[in-house]
C-alpha positions in Angstrom: 85.5 140.3 66.1 82.1 140.4 67.8 80.3 143.7 67.6 77.2 145.4 68.8 75.1 147.4 66.3 72.4 149.4 67.9 69.8 150.6 65.4 69.1 154.4 65.7 66.2 156.3 64.4 66.8 160.1 63.9 63.8 162.4 63.5 66.0 165.1 61.9 67.5 162.6 59.5 64.1 161.2 58.7 62.6 164.6 57.8 65.7 165.4 55.7 65.7 162.1 53.9 61.9 162.2 53.3 62.2 165.6 51.6 64.9 164.1 49.3 62.8 161.0 48.7 59.8 163.1 47.7 61.9 165.0 45.2 63.3 161.9 43.7 59.8 160.3 43.6 58.5 163.2 41.6 61.4 162.8 39.2 60.7 159.1 38.9 57.0 159.8 38.1 58.0 162.3 35.4 60.5 159.8 33.9 58.0 157.0 33.9 55.4 159.2 32.3 57.8 160.0 29.5 58.7 156.4 29.0 55.0 155.5 29.0 54.3 157.8 26.0 56.9 155.9 23.9 55.4 152.6 25.1 51.9 153.5 24.1 52.9 154.8 20.7 55.1 151.9 19.8 53.7 149.4 17.3 54.7 145.7 17.8 54.7 142.8 15.4 53.0 140.3 17.7 51.4 139.8 21.0 54.5 138.3 22.6 56.6 141.4 21.7 54.0 143.6 23.6 54.2 141.3 26.6 58.0 141.5 26.7 57.9 145.3 26.4 55.4 145.5 29.3 57.6 143.3 31.4 60.7 145.4 30.7 58.8 148.5 31.7 57.5 146.9 34.8 61.0 145.9 36.0 62.0 149.6 35.9 59.2 150.7 38.3 60.3 151.2 41.9 57.5 153.1 43.5 54.8 152.8 40.8 52.6 150.0 39.4 50.7 149.7 36.2 47.8 147.8 34.5 47.8 147.3 30.8 45.6 146.1 28.0 46.9 144.7 24.7 45.0 145.3 21.5 45.7 145.1 17.7 44.9 147.1 14.6 44.6 145.9 11.1 46.5 147.9 8.4 45.2 147.9 4.9 46.6 149.0 1.5 45.3 152.3 0.1 43.4 155.1 1.6 39.9 155.4 2.9 37.6 152.7 4.4 38.6 149.2 3.3 36.0 146.9 1.6 34.3 144.2 3.6 36.3 141.4 1.9 39.6 143.3 2.0 42.5 141.4 3.6 44.8 143.4 6.0 48.3 144.0 4.8 49.6 143.6 8.4 48.4 143.4 12.0 50.1 145.8 14.5 49.9 145.3 18.2 49.7 148.1 20.8 49.4 148.5 24.6 47.2 150.8 26.7 48.6 151.4 30.1 47.3 152.9 33.4 50.0 153.8 35.9 49.6 154.8 39.5 51.7 155.1 42.7 52.5 151.9 44.5 51.6 153.0 48.0 52.9 149.9 49.7 56.4 150.3 48.0 56.4 154.0 49.0 55.6 153.3 52.6 58.2 150.5 52.8 60.9 152.9 51.5 59.8 155.6 53.9 60.1 153.2 56.9 63.8 152.8 56.1 64.5 156.5 56.2 66.2 158.2 59.2 67.7 154.9 60.3 71.4 154.1 60.8 73.5 151.8 63.0 76.4 152.7 65.3 78.9 149.8 65.7 81.1 149.1 68.8 83.1 146.1 69.9 82.1 146.8 73.5 79.4 144.1 74.0 78.7 145.0 77.7 75.9 147.5 77.8 76.6 148.2 81.5 80.0 149.5 80.4 78.8 151.4 77.3 75.0 151.8 76.9 73.4 152.4 73.6 72.7 156.0 74.6 76.4 156.5 75.6 77.5 155.0 72.4 75.3 157.4 70.4 76.6 160.4 72.4 80.2 159.3 71.8 79.4 159.0 68.1 77.9 162.5 68.0 80.8 164.0 70.0 83.4 162.8 67.4 82.2 165.7 65.1 83.6 163.8 62.1 82.0 160.6 60.8 83.0 158.2 58.1 79.4 158.3 57.0 79.6 162.0 55.9 82.5 161.1 53.7 80.2 159.1 51.4 79.2 162.3 49.8 82.4 161.9 47.8 80.7 159.0 45.9 78.6 161.7 44.3 81.6 163.9 43.5 82.8 163.7 39.8 86.4 163.7 41.1 85.8 160.4 42.8 85.0 158.7 39.4 82.5 156.4 41.1 80.1 156.6 38.2 82.8 155.4 35.8 83.2 152.1 37.6 81.2 149.1 36.5 81.5 145.9 38.5 79.3 142.9 37.8 80.6 140.4 40.3 79.1 140.7 43.9 82.5 139.8 45.3 84.2 142.7 43.4 81.5 145.1 44.5 82.0 144.1 48.2 85.8 144.4 47.7 85.3 147.9 46.3 83.0 148.9 49.2 85.7 147.7 51.7 88.3 149.8 49.9 86.0 152.8 50.0 85.2 152.4 53.7 88.8 152.1 54.6 89.7 155.1 52.5 87.0 157.2 54.2 88.1 156.0 57.6 91.6 157.2 56.9 90.3 160.4 55.5 88.2 161.1 58.6 91.1 160.3 61.0 93.4 162.6 59.1 90.8 165.4 59.1 90.2 165.0 62.9 94.0 165.1 63.6 94.5 168.2 61.4 91.6 170.1 63.1 92.7 169.0 66.6 96.3 170.1 66.0 95.2 173.5 64.7 93.0 174.1 67.7 95.6 172.9 70.2 98.2 175.2 68.7 95.8 178.0 68.1 96.7 178.1 64.5 94.7 178.4 61.3 94.9 178.1 57.6 93.2 180.1 54.9 90.1 178.5 53.4 88.6 178.8 49.9 87.1 182.2 50.7 90.4 183.5 51.9 89.3 183.5 55.5 91.1 181.9 58.5 89.8 178.6 59.7 90.8 175.9 62.2 88.2 173.5 60.8 89.4 172.7 57.3 88.7 169.6 55.2 91.5 167.3 54.4 90.7 167.7 50.8 91.4 171.4 51.0 94.6 170.7 52.9 95.7 168.4 50.1 94.9 171.1 47.5 97.2 173.5 49.4 100.0 171.1 49.1 99.5 170.4 45.4 102.2 172.8 44.3 104.8 171.4 46.8 107.4 169.3 45.1 109.8 167.0 47.0 
């Protein structure tokens, strides 16, 4: 099926996502600084081991970059200053690191904030313009996109899933999208029916509502046995 996907930039979404990004960036800085302490204090057996440790640390950096210098220290037996002809018992290698923000990576991430797509199978813009499509999307009141907050919910068990194959990851994403689509449709129908019949149910705060979540409706029916 051919579709049209207008790219939308929302100022409100941008400001909201930038705030979240700044908080996460600060956490990333703190986490990297803590890892950096361990990296600096670690003694390595050879130059190659230090290089490998530096590369591993570099791969974890998303919005920061670092420069490093590798040096070694001779270790001698006994205490005090060694004699001029003393042979070191071992050579230990260390790394000195200077870390800083990767401004280019930060800007690239910021450019992607506040952007989303709205899909339609109506290809004729004279029948449905991009603006009309956006307004129709907003008027729905319920979006599948909002349902992705469930991925962060412990009850969804998303964190317990580990998939290595890209095909299986894509298959899981399709299942999640279809599940959220069904959830959104069910929620819309429940709310519409309550409004049309001027009915309500009691929410978690024991107050009447005609705008419940389907999750709460399911919880109400938990004790119903058939």
